[in-house]
mmCIF entry with sequence, helices, sheets and N, C-alpha, C, O atoms, coordinates in Angstrom:
data_MODEL
# 
_entry.id   MODEL 
# 
_entity.id                         1 
_entity.type                       polymer 
_entity.pdbx_number_of_molecules   1 
# 
_entity_poly.entity_id                      1 
_entity_poly.type                           'polypeptide(L)' 
_entity_poly.nstd_linkage                   no 
_entity_poly.nstd_monomer                   no 
_entity_poly.pdbx_seq_one_letter_code       MYIYSSKKQKKTGLWINRKLNSKFGIDIELGAVIGYGLDIPHHMG 
_entity_poly.pdbx_seq_one_letter_code_can   MYIYSSKKQKKTGLWINRKLNSKFGIDIELGAVIGYGLDIPHHMG 
_entity_poly.pdbx_strand_id                 A 
# 
loop_
_entity_poly_seq.entity_id 
_entity_poly_seq.num 
_entity_poly_seq.mon_id 
_entity_poly_seq.hetero 
1 1  MET n 
1 2  TYR n 
1 3  ILE n 
1 4  TYR n 
1 5  SER n 
1 6  SER n 
1 7  LYS n 
1 8  LYS n 
1 9  GLN n 
1 10 LYS n 
1 11 LYS n 
1 12 THR n 
1 13 GLY n 
1 14 LEU n 
1 15 TRP n 
1 16 ILE n 
1 17 ASN n 
1 18 ARG n 
1 19 LYS n 
1 20 LEU n 
1 21 ASN n 
1 22 SER n 
1 23 LYS n 
1 24 PHE n 
1 25 GLY n 
1 26 ILE n 
1 27 ASP n 
1 28 ILE n 
1 29 GLU n 
1 30 LEU n 
1 31 GLY n 
1 32 ALA n 
1 33 VAL n 
1 34 ILE n 
1 35 GLY n 
1 36 TYR n 
1 37 GLY n 
1 38 LEU n 
1 39 ASP n 
1 40 ILE n 
1 41 PRO n 
1 42 HIS n 
1 43 HIS n 
1 44 MET n 
1 45 GLY n 
# 
_struct_asym.id          A 
_struct_asym.entity_id   1 
# 
_struct_conf.conf_type_id            HELX_P 
_struct_conf.id                      HELX_P1 
_struct_conf.pdbx_PDB_helix_id       AA1 
_struct_conf.beg_label_comp_id       LYS 
_struct_conf.beg_label_asym_id       A 
_struct_conf.beg_label_seq_id        7 
_struct_conf.pdbx_beg_PDB_ins_code   ? 
_struct_conf.end_label_comp_id       PHE 
_struct_conf.end_label_asym_id       A 
_struct_conf.end_label_seq_id        24 
_struct_conf.pdbx_end_PDB_ins_code   ? 
_struct_conf.beg_auth_comp_id        LYS 
_struct_conf.beg_auth_asym_id        A 
_struct_conf.beg_auth_seq_id         7 
_struct_conf.end_auth_comp_id        PHE 
_struct_conf.end_auth_asym_id        A 
_struct_conf.end_auth_seq_id         24 
_struct_conf.pdbx_PDB_helix_class    1 
_struct_conf.details                 ? 
_struct_conf.pdbx_PDB_helix_length   18 
# 
_struct_conf_type.id          HELX_P 
_struct_conf_type.criteria    ? 
_struct_conf_type.reference   ? 
# 
loop_
_atom_site.group_PDB 
_atom_site.id 
_atom_site.type_symbol 
_atom_site.label_atom_id 
_atom_site.label_alt_id 
_atom_site.label_comp_id 
_atom_site.label_asym_id 
_atom_site.label_entity_id 
_atom_site.label_seq_id 
_atom_site.pdbx_PDB_ins_code 
_atom_site.Cartn_x 
_atom_site.Cartn_y 
_atom_site.Cartn_z 
_atom_site.occupancy 
_atom_site.B_iso_or_equiv 
_atom_site.pdbx_formal_charge 
_atom_site.auth_seq_id 
_atom_site.auth_comp_id 
_atom_site.auth_asym_id 
_atom_site.auth_atom_id 
_atom_site.pdbx_PDB_model_num 
ATOM 1   N N  . MET A 1 1  ? 33.481 -64.461 7.697   1.00 0.00 ? 1  MET A N  1 
ATOM 2   C CA . MET A 1 1  ? 33.700 -65.699 8.431   1.00 0.00 ? 1  MET A CA 1 
ATOM 3   C C  . MET A 1 1  ? 35.202 -66.028 8.459   1.00 0.00 ? 1  MET A C  1 
ATOM 4   O O  . MET A 1 1  ? 35.715 -66.523 9.463   1.00 0.00 ? 1  MET A O  1 
ATOM 5   N N  . TYR A 1 2  ? 35.883 -65.754 7.372   1.00 0.00 ? 2  TYR A N  1 
ATOM 6   C CA . TYR A 1 2  ? 37.275 -66.133 7.255   1.00 0.00 ? 2  TYR A CA 1 
ATOM 7   C C  . TYR A 1 2  ? 38.251 -65.131 7.870   1.00 0.00 ? 2  TYR A C  1 
ATOM 8   O O  . TYR A 1 2  ? 39.217 -65.538 8.516   1.00 0.00 ? 2  TYR A O  1 
ATOM 9   N N  . ILE A 1 3  ? 38.026 -63.869 7.688   1.00 0.00 ? 3  ILE A N  1 
ATOM 10  C CA . ILE A 1 3  ? 39.079 -62.884 8.093   1.00 0.00 ? 3  ILE A CA 1 
ATOM 11  C C  . ILE A 1 3  ? 39.127 -62.621 9.605   1.00 0.00 ? 3  ILE A C  1 
ATOM 12  O O  . ILE A 1 3  ? 40.218 -62.597 10.174  1.00 0.00 ? 3  ILE A O  1 
ATOM 13  N N  . TYR A 1 4  ? 38.027 -62.431 10.248  1.00 0.00 ? 4  TYR A N  1 
ATOM 14  C CA . TYR A 1 4  ? 37.972 -62.013 11.608  1.00 0.00 ? 4  TYR A CA 1 
ATOM 15  C C  . TYR A 1 4  ? 37.471 -63.092 12.601  1.00 0.00 ? 4  TYR A C  1 
ATOM 16  O O  . TYR A 1 4  ? 36.915 -62.770 13.651  1.00 0.00 ? 4  TYR A O  1 
ATOM 17  N N  . SER A 1 5  ? 37.678 -64.357 12.249  1.00 0.00 ? 5  SER A N  1 
ATOM 18  C CA . SER A 1 5  ? 37.048 -65.413 12.985  1.00 0.00 ? 5  SER A CA 1 
ATOM 19  C C  . SER A 1 5  ? 38.054 -66.369 13.615  1.00 0.00 ? 5  SER A C  1 
ATOM 20  O O  . SER A 1 5  ? 39.265 -66.234 13.436  1.00 0.00 ? 5  SER A O  1 
ATOM 21  N N  . SER A 1 6  ? 37.526 -67.326 14.347  1.00 0.00 ? 6  SER A N  1 
ATOM 22  C CA . SER A 1 6  ? 38.307 -68.291 15.057  1.00 0.00 ? 6  SER A CA 1 
ATOM 23  C C  . SER A 1 6  ? 38.859 -69.337 13.960  1.00 0.00 ? 6  SER A C  1 
ATOM 24  O O  . SER A 1 6  ? 38.510 -69.277 12.781  1.00 0.00 ? 6  SER A O  1 
ATOM 25  N N  . LYS A 1 7  ? 39.685 -70.227 14.426  1.00 0.00 ? 7  LYS A N  1 
ATOM 26  C CA . LYS A 1 7  ? 40.279 -71.252 13.572  1.00 0.00 ? 7  LYS A CA 1 
ATOM 27  C C  . LYS A 1 7  ? 39.186 -72.195 13.022  1.00 0.00 ? 7  LYS A C  1 
ATOM 28  O O  . LYS A 1 7  ? 39.245 -72.628 11.871  1.00 0.00 ? 7  LYS A O  1 
ATOM 29  N N  . LYS A 1 8  ? 38.178 -72.503 13.884  1.00 0.00 ? 8  LYS A N  1 
ATOM 30  C CA . LYS A 1 8  ? 37.085 -73.338 13.428  1.00 0.00 ? 8  LYS A CA 1 
ATOM 31  C C  . LYS A 1 8  ? 36.281 -72.668 12.291  1.00 0.00 ? 8  LYS A C  1 
ATOM 32  O O  . LYS A 1 8  ? 35.924 -73.305 11.301  1.00 0.00 ? 8  LYS A O  1 
ATOM 33  N N  . GLN A 1 9  ? 36.009 -71.344 12.474  1.00 0.00 ? 9  GLN A N  1 
ATOM 34  C CA . GLN A 1 9  ? 35.219 -70.675 11.434  1.00 0.00 ? 9  GLN A CA 1 
ATOM 35  C C  . GLN A 1 9  ? 36.020 -70.500 10.100  1.00 0.00 ? 9  GLN A C  1 
ATOM 36  O O  . GLN A 1 9  ? 35.446 -70.522 9.011   1.00 0.00 ? 9  GLN A O  1 
ATOM 37  N N  . LYS A 1 10 ? 37.326 -70.331 10.228  1.00 0.00 ? 10 LYS A N  1 
ATOM 38  C CA . LYS A 1 10 ? 38.149 -70.298 9.063   1.00 0.00 ? 10 LYS A CA 1 
ATOM 39  C C  . LYS A 1 10 ? 38.108 -71.640 8.257   1.00 0.00 ? 10 LYS A C  1 
ATOM 40  O O  . LYS A 1 10 ? 38.007 -71.654 7.030   1.00 0.00 ? 10 LYS A O  1 
ATOM 41  N N  . LYS A 1 11 ? 38.190 -72.729 9.004   1.00 0.00 ? 11 LYS A N  1 
ATOM 42  C CA . LYS A 1 11 ? 38.131 -74.072 8.430   1.00 0.00 ? 11 LYS A CA 1 
ATOM 43  C C  . LYS A 1 11 ? 36.779 -74.251 7.775   1.00 0.00 ? 11 LYS A C  1 
ATOM 44  O O  . LYS A 1 11 ? 36.727 -74.777 6.663   1.00 0.00 ? 11 LYS A O  1 
ATOM 45  N N  . THR A 1 12 ? 35.670 -73.843 8.401   1.00 0.00 ? 12 THR A N  1 
ATOM 46  C CA . THR A 1 12 ? 34.391 -73.930 7.830   1.00 0.00 ? 12 THR A CA 1 
ATOM 47  C C  . THR A 1 12 ? 34.288 -73.075 6.591   1.00 0.00 ? 12 THR A C  1 
ATOM 48  O O  . THR A 1 12 ? 33.671 -73.528 5.626   1.00 0.00 ? 12 THR A O  1 
ATOM 49  N N  . GLY A 1 13 ? 34.838 -71.880 6.532   1.00 0.00 ? 13 GLY A N  1 
ATOM 50  C CA . GLY A 1 13 ? 34.893 -71.074 5.326   1.00 0.00 ? 13 GLY A CA 1 
ATOM 51  C C  . GLY A 1 13 ? 35.571 -71.724 4.189   1.00 0.00 ? 13 GLY A C  1 
ATOM 52  O O  . GLY A 1 13 ? 35.103 -71.648 3.053   1.00 0.00 ? 13 GLY A O  1 
ATOM 53  N N  . LEU A 1 14 ? 36.707 -72.389 4.473   1.00 0.00 ? 14 LEU A N  1 
ATOM 54  C CA . LEU A 1 14 ? 37.430 -73.123 3.410   1.00 0.00 ? 14 LEU A CA 1 
ATOM 55  C C  . LEU A 1 14 ? 36.582 -74.267 2.877   1.00 0.00 ? 14 LEU A C  1 
ATOM 56  O O  . LEU A 1 14 ? 36.547 -74.519 1.673   1.00 0.00 ? 14 LEU A O  1 
ATOM 57  N N  . TRP A 1 15 ? 35.889 -74.969 3.800   1.00 0.00 ? 15 TRP A N  1 
ATOM 58  C CA . TRP A 1 15 ? 35.090 -76.085 3.381   1.00 0.00 ? 15 TRP A CA 1 
ATOM 59  C C  . TRP A 1 15 ? 33.890 -75.642 2.417   1.00 0.00 ? 15 TRP A C  1 
ATOM 60  O O  . TRP A 1 15 ? 33.600 -76.246 1.385   1.00 0.00 ? 15 TRP A O  1 
ATOM 61  N N  . ILE A 1 16 ? 33.229 -74.497 2.899   1.00 0.00 ? 16 ILE A N  1 
ATOM 62  C CA . ILE A 1 16 ? 32.158 -73.983 2.071   1.00 0.00 ? 16 ILE A CA 1 
ATOM 63  C C  . ILE A 1 16 ? 32.671 -73.616 0.647   1.00 0.00 ? 16 ILE A C  1 
ATOM 64  O O  . ILE A 1 16 ? 32.048 -73.911 -0.374  1.00 0.00 ? 16 ILE A O  1 
ATOM 65  N N  . ASN A 1 17 ? 33.859 -72.948 0.661   1.00 0.00 ? 17 ASN A N  1 
ATOM 66  C CA . ASN A 1 17 ? 34.506 -72.538 -0.669  1.00 0.00 ? 17 ASN A CA 1 
ATOM 67  C C  . ASN A 1 17 ? 34.729 -73.781 -1.569  1.00 0.00 ? 17 ASN A C  1 
ATOM 68  O O  . ASN A 1 17 ? 34.446 -73.747 -2.766  1.00 0.00 ? 17 ASN A O  1 
ATOM 69  N N  . ARG A 1 18 ? 35.230 -74.847 -0.980  1.00 0.00 ? 18 ARG A N  1 
ATOM 70  C CA . ARG A 1 18 ? 35.516 -76.021 -1.818  1.00 0.00 ? 18 ARG A CA 1 
ATOM 71  C C  . ARG A 1 18 ? 34.273 -76.670 -2.292  1.00 0.00 ? 18 ARG A C  1 
ATOM 72  O O  . ARG A 1 18 ? 34.223 -77.162 -3.419  1.00 0.00 ? 18 ARG A O  1 
ATOM 73  N N  . LYS A 1 19 ? 33.230 -76.692 -1.446  1.00 0.00 ? 19 LYS A N  1 
ATOM 74  C CA . LYS A 1 19 ? 31.935 -77.253 -1.850  1.00 0.00 ? 19 LYS A CA 1 
ATOM 75  C C  . LYS A 1 19 ? 31.250 -76.437 -3.013  1.00 0.00 ? 19 LYS A C  1 
ATOM 76  O O  . LYS A 1 19 ? 30.721 -77.012 -3.965  1.00 0.00 ? 19 LYS A O  1 
ATOM 77  N N  . LEU A 1 20 ? 31.287 -75.132 -2.888  1.00 0.00 ? 20 LEU A N  1 
ATOM 78  C CA . LEU A 1 20 ? 30.738 -74.278 -3.941  1.00 0.00 ? 20 LEU A CA 1 
ATOM 79  C C  . LEU A 1 20 ? 31.555 -74.464 -5.238  1.00 0.00 ? 20 LEU A C  1 
ATOM 80  O O  . LEU A 1 20 ? 30.967 -74.460 -6.319  1.00 0.00 ? 20 LEU A O  1 
ATOM 81  N N  . ASN A 1 21 ? 32.861 -74.622 -5.166  1.00 0.00 ? 21 ASN A N  1 
ATOM 82  C CA . ASN A 1 21 ? 33.695 -74.727 -6.347  1.00 0.00 ? 21 ASN A CA 1 
ATOM 83  C C  . ASN A 1 21 ? 33.391 -76.053 -6.984  1.00 0.00 ? 21 ASN A C  1 
ATOM 84  O O  . ASN A 1 21 ? 33.245 -76.104 -8.206  1.00 0.00 ? 21 ASN A O  1 
ATOM 85  N N  . SER A 1 22 ? 33.285 -77.121 -6.244  1.00 0.00 ? 22 SER A N  1 
ATOM 86  C CA . SER A 1 22 ? 33.076 -78.443 -6.844  1.00 0.00 ? 22 SER A CA 1 
ATOM 87  C C  . SER A 1 22 ? 31.602 -78.615 -7.395  1.00 0.00 ? 22 SER A C  1 
ATOM 88  O O  . SER A 1 22 ? 31.394 -79.265 -8.420  1.00 0.00 ? 22 SER A O  1 
ATOM 89  N N  . LYS A 1 23 ? 30.630 -78.035 -6.707  1.00 0.00 ? 23 LYS A N  1 
ATOM 90  C CA . LYS A 1 23 ? 29.246 -78.224 -7.129  1.00 0.00 ? 23 LYS A CA 1 
ATOM 91  C C  . LYS A 1 23 ? 28.811 -77.310 -8.236  1.00 0.00 ? 23 LYS A C  1 
ATOM 92  O O  . LYS A 1 23 ? 28.164 -77.732 -9.194  1.00 0.00 ? 23 LYS A O  1 
ATOM 93  N N  . PHE A 1 24 ? 29.172 -76.048 -8.099  1.00 0.00 ? 24 PHE A N  1 
ATOM 94  C CA . PHE A 1 24 ? 28.762 -75.011 -9.091  1.00 0.00 ? 24 PHE A CA 1 
ATOM 95  C C  . PHE A 1 24 ? 29.800 -74.475 -9.969  1.00 0.00 ? 24 PHE A C  1 
ATOM 96  O O  . PHE A 1 24 ? 29.489 -73.696 -10.870 1.00 0.00 ? 24 PHE A O  1 
ATOM 97  N N  . GLY A 1 25 ? 31.068 -74.852 -9.765  1.00 0.00 ? 25 GLY A N  1 
ATOM 98  C CA . GLY A 1 25 ? 32.146 -74.334 -10.592 1.00 0.00 ? 25 GLY A CA 1 
ATOM 99  C C  . GLY A 1 25 ? 32.418 -72.899 -10.414 1.00 0.00 ? 25 GLY A C  1 
ATOM 100 O O  . GLY A 1 25 ? 32.884 -72.227 -11.334 1.00 0.00 ? 25 GLY A O  1 
ATOM 101 N N  . ILE A 1 26 ? 32.133 -72.397 -9.226  1.00 0.00 ? 26 ILE A N  1 
ATOM 102 C CA . ILE A 1 26 ? 32.357 -70.951 -8.978  1.00 0.00 ? 26 ILE A CA 1 
ATOM 103 C C  . ILE A 1 26 ? 33.399 -70.839 -7.852  1.00 0.00 ? 26 ILE A C  1 
ATOM 104 O O  . ILE A 1 26 ? 33.568 -71.753 -7.044  1.00 0.00 ? 26 ILE A O  1 
ATOM 105 N N  . ASP A 1 27 ? 34.064 -69.732 -7.828  1.00 0.00 ? 27 ASP A N  1 
ATOM 106 C CA . ASP A 1 27 ? 35.099 -69.460 -6.822  1.00 0.00 ? 27 ASP A CA 1 
ATOM 107 C C  . ASP A 1 27 ? 34.795 -68.070 -6.173  1.00 0.00 ? 27 ASP A C  1 
ATOM 108 O O  . ASP A 1 27 ? 34.933 -67.025 -6.807  1.00 0.00 ? 27 ASP A O  1 
ATOM 109 N N  . ILE A 1 28 ? 34.393 -68.114 -4.935  1.00 0.00 ? 28 ILE A N  1 
ATOM 110 C CA . ILE A 1 28 ? 34.168 -66.896 -4.185  1.00 0.00 ? 28 ILE A CA 1 
ATOM 111 C C  . ILE A 1 28 ? 35.339 -66.679 -3.264  1.00 0.00 ? 28 ILE A C  1 
ATOM 112 O O  . ILE A 1 28 ? 35.627 -67.530 -2.423  1.00 0.00 ? 28 ILE A O  1 
ATOM 113 N N  . GLU A 1 29 ? 36.012 -65.576 -3.400  1.00 0.00 ? 29 GLU A N  1 
ATOM 114 C CA . GLU A 1 29 ? 37.203 -65.323 -2.538  1.00 0.00 ? 29 GLU A CA 1 
ATOM 115 C C  . GLU A 1 29 ? 36.846 -65.389 -1.118  1.00 0.00 ? 29 GLU A C  1 
ATOM 116 O O  . GLU A 1 29 ? 35.752 -64.989 -0.723  1.00 0.00 ? 29 GLU A O  1 
ATOM 117 N N  . LEU A 1 30 ? 37.772 -65.903 -0.308  1.00 0.00 ? 30 LEU A N  1 
ATOM 118 C CA . LEU A 1 30 ? 37.483 -66.086 1.179   1.00 0.00 ? 30 LEU A CA 1 
ATOM 119 C C  . LEU A 1 30 ? 37.272 -64.744 1.871   1.00 0.00 ? 30 LEU A C  1 
ATOM 120 O O  . LEU A 1 30 ? 36.621 -64.700 2.915   1.00 0.00 ? 30 LEU A O  1 
ATOM 121 N N  . GLY A 1 31 ? 37.798 -63.649 1.327   1.00 0.00 ? 31 GLY A N  1 
ATOM 122 C CA . GLY A 1 31 ? 37.616 -62.355 1.993   1.00 0.00 ? 31 GLY A CA 1 
ATOM 123 C C  . GLY A 1 31 ? 36.419 -61.580 1.420   1.00 0.00 ? 31 GLY A C  1 
ATOM 124 O O  . GLY A 1 31 ? 36.220 -60.421 1.784   1.00 0.00 ? 31 GLY A O  1 
ATOM 125 N N  . ALA A 1 32 ? 35.645 -62.170 0.563   1.00 0.00 ? 32 ALA A N  1 
ATOM 126 C CA . ALA A 1 32 ? 34.547 -61.448 -0.071  1.00 0.00 ? 32 ALA A CA 1 
ATOM 127 C C  . ALA A 1 32 ? 33.446 -61.154 0.842   1.00 0.00 ? 32 ALA A C  1 
ATOM 128 O O  . ALA A 1 32 ? 33.128 -61.962 1.714   1.00 0.00 ? 32 ALA A O  1 
ATOM 129 N N  . VAL A 1 33 ? 32.824 -59.991 0.679   1.00 0.00 ? 33 VAL A N  1 
ATOM 130 C CA . VAL A 1 33 ? 31.633 -59.569 1.453   1.00 0.00 ? 33 VAL A CA 1 
ATOM 131 C C  . VAL A 1 33 ? 30.432 -59.839 0.581   1.00 0.00 ? 33 VAL A C  1 
ATOM 132 O O  . VAL A 1 33 ? 30.305 -59.250 -0.493  1.00 0.00 ? 33 VAL A O  1 
ATOM 133 N N  . ILE A 1 34 ? 29.556 -60.706 1.013   1.00 0.00 ? 34 ILE A N  1 
ATOM 134 C CA . ILE A 1 34 ? 28.385 -61.075 0.193   1.00 0.00 ? 34 ILE A CA 1 
ATOM 135 C C  . ILE A 1 34 ? 27.156 -60.359 0.828   1.00 0.00 ? 34 ILE A C  1 
ATOM 136 O O  . ILE A 1 34 ? 26.876 -60.484 2.020   1.00 0.00 ? 34 ILE A O  1 
ATOM 137 N N  . GLY A 1 35 ? 26.469 -59.631 -0.016  1.00 0.00 ? 35 GLY A N  1 
ATOM 138 C CA . GLY A 1 35 ? 25.340 -58.892 0.454   1.00 0.00 ? 35 GLY A CA 1 
ATOM 139 C C  . GLY A 1 35 ? 24.021 -59.567 0.174   1.00 0.00 ? 35 GLY A C  1 
ATOM 140 O O  . GLY A 1 35 ? 23.945 -60.681 -0.344  1.00 0.00 ? 35 GLY A O  1 
ATOM 141 N N  . TYR A 1 36 ? 22.985 -58.837 0.543   1.00 0.00 ? 36 TYR A N  1 
ATOM 142 C CA . TYR A 1 36 ? 21.570 -59.399 0.367   1.00 0.00 ? 36 TYR A CA 1 
ATOM 143 C C  . TYR A 1 36 ? 21.310 -59.607 -1.108  1.00 0.00 ? 36 TYR A C  1 
ATOM 144 O O  . TYR A 1 36 ? 21.717 -58.783 -1.928  1.00 0.00 ? 36 TYR A O  1 
ATOM 145 N N  . GLY A 1 37 ? 20.643 -60.686 -1.463  1.00 0.00 ? 37 GLY A N  1 
ATOM 146 C CA . GLY A 1 37 ? 20.244 -60.981 -2.805  1.00 0.00 ? 37 GLY A CA 1 
ATOM 147 C C  . GLY A 1 37 ? 21.184 -61.789 -3.640  1.00 0.00 ? 37 GLY A C  1 
ATOM 148 O O  . GLY A 1 37 ? 21.063 -61.793 -4.865  1.00 0.00 ? 37 GLY A O  1 
ATOM 149 N N  . LEU A 1 38 ? 22.147 -62.495 -3.009  1.00 0.00 ? 38 LEU A N  1 
ATOM 150 C CA . LEU A 1 38 ? 23.098 -63.403 -3.762  1.00 0.00 ? 38 LEU A CA 1 
ATOM 151 C C  . LEU A 1 38 ? 22.263 -64.507 -4.354  1.00 0.00 ? 38 LEU A C  1 
ATOM 152 O O  . LEU A 1 38 ? 21.489 -65.164 -3.659  1.00 0.00 ? 38 LEU A O  1 
ATOM 153 N N  . ASP A 1 39 ? 22.430 -64.709 -5.673  1.00 0.00 ? 39 ASP A N  1 
ATOM 154 C CA . ASP A 1 39 ? 21.767 -65.831 -6.381  1.00 0.00 ? 39 ASP A CA 1 
ATOM 155 C C  . ASP A 1 39 ? 22.829 -66.642 -7.062  1.00 0.00 ? 39 ASP A C  1 
ATOM 156 O O  . ASP A 1 39 ? 23.634 -66.127 -7.838  1.00 0.00 ? 39 ASP A O  1 
ATOM 157 N N  . ILE A 1 40 ? 22.820 -67.928 -6.759  1.00 0.00 ? 40 ILE A N  1 
ATOM 158 C CA . ILE A 1 40 ? 23.755 -68.850 -7.457  1.00 0.00 ? 40 ILE A CA 1 
ATOM 159 C C  . ILE A 1 40 ? 22.894 -69.772 -8.271  1.00 0.00 ? 40 ILE A C  1 
ATOM 160 O O  . ILE A 1 40 ? 22.280 -70.690 -7.727  1.00 0.00 ? 40 ILE A O  1 
ATOM 161 N N  . PRO A 1 41 ? 22.834 -69.550 -9.551  1.00 0.00 ? 41 PRO A N  1 
ATOM 162 C CA . PRO A 1 41 ? 21.974 -70.412 -10.393 1.00 0.00 ? 41 PRO A CA 1 
ATOM 163 C C  . PRO A 1 41 ? 22.653 -71.826 -10.581 1.00 0.00 ? 41 PRO A C  1 
ATOM 164 O O  . PRO A 1 41 ? 23.877 -71.955 -10.548 1.00 0.00 ? 41 PRO A O  1 
ATOM 165 N N  . HIS A 1 42 ? 21.835 -72.815 -10.769 1.00 0.00 ? 42 HIS A N  1 
ATOM 166 C CA . HIS A 1 42 ? 22.311 -74.100 -11.037 1.00 0.00 ? 42 HIS A CA 1 
ATOM 167 C C  . HIS A 1 42 ? 22.439 -74.280 -12.547 1.00 0.00 ? 42 HIS A C  1 
ATOM 168 O O  . HIS A 1 42 ? 21.454 -74.205 -13.280 1.00 0.00 ? 42 HIS A O  1 
ATOM 169 N N  . HIS A 1 43 ? 23.678 -74.519 -13.000 1.00 0.00 ? 43 HIS A N  1 
ATOM 170 C CA . HIS A 1 43 ? 23.949 -74.601 -14.441 1.00 0.00 ? 43 HIS A CA 1 
ATOM 171 C C  . HIS A 1 43 ? 23.528 -75.994 -14.956 1.00 0.00 ? 43 HIS A C  1 
ATOM 172 O O  . HIS A 1 43 ? 23.749 -76.998 -14.278 1.00 0.00 ? 43 HIS A O  1 
ATOM 173 N N  . MET A 1 44 ? 22.958 -76.047 -16.086 1.00 0.00 ? 44 MET A N  1 
ATOM 174 C CA . MET A 1 44 ? 22.578 -77.358 -16.758 1.00 0.00 ? 44 MET A CA 1 
ATOM 175 C C  . MET A 1 44 ? 23.807 -77.975 -17.439 1.00 0.00 ? 44 MET A C  1 
ATOM 176 O O  . MET A 1 44 ? 24.648 -77.244 -17.962 1.00 0.00 ? 44 MET A O  1 
ATOM 177 N N  . GLY A 1 45 ? 23.916 -79.229 -17.439 1.00 0.00 ? 45 GLY A N  1 
ATOM 178 C CA . GLY A 1 45 ? 25.035 -79.767 -18.116 1.00 0.00 ? 45 GLY A CA 1 
ATOM 179 C C  . GLY A 1 45 ? 25.484 -81.127 -17.680 1.00 0.00 ? 45 GLY A C  1 
ATOM 180 O O  . GLY A 1 45 ? 26.452 -81.661 -18.222 1.00 0.00 ? 45 GLY A O  1 
# 
């Protein structure tokens, strides 16, 4: 979404990254290729 996309899609990718970082404390690089079976567990705390 971030590398080969329009300005709107890049902005959306940045927004998703910020949300994942604030909610789950994880950082997925914007150029990452995510395949089938991604599991993001919800940490207790």
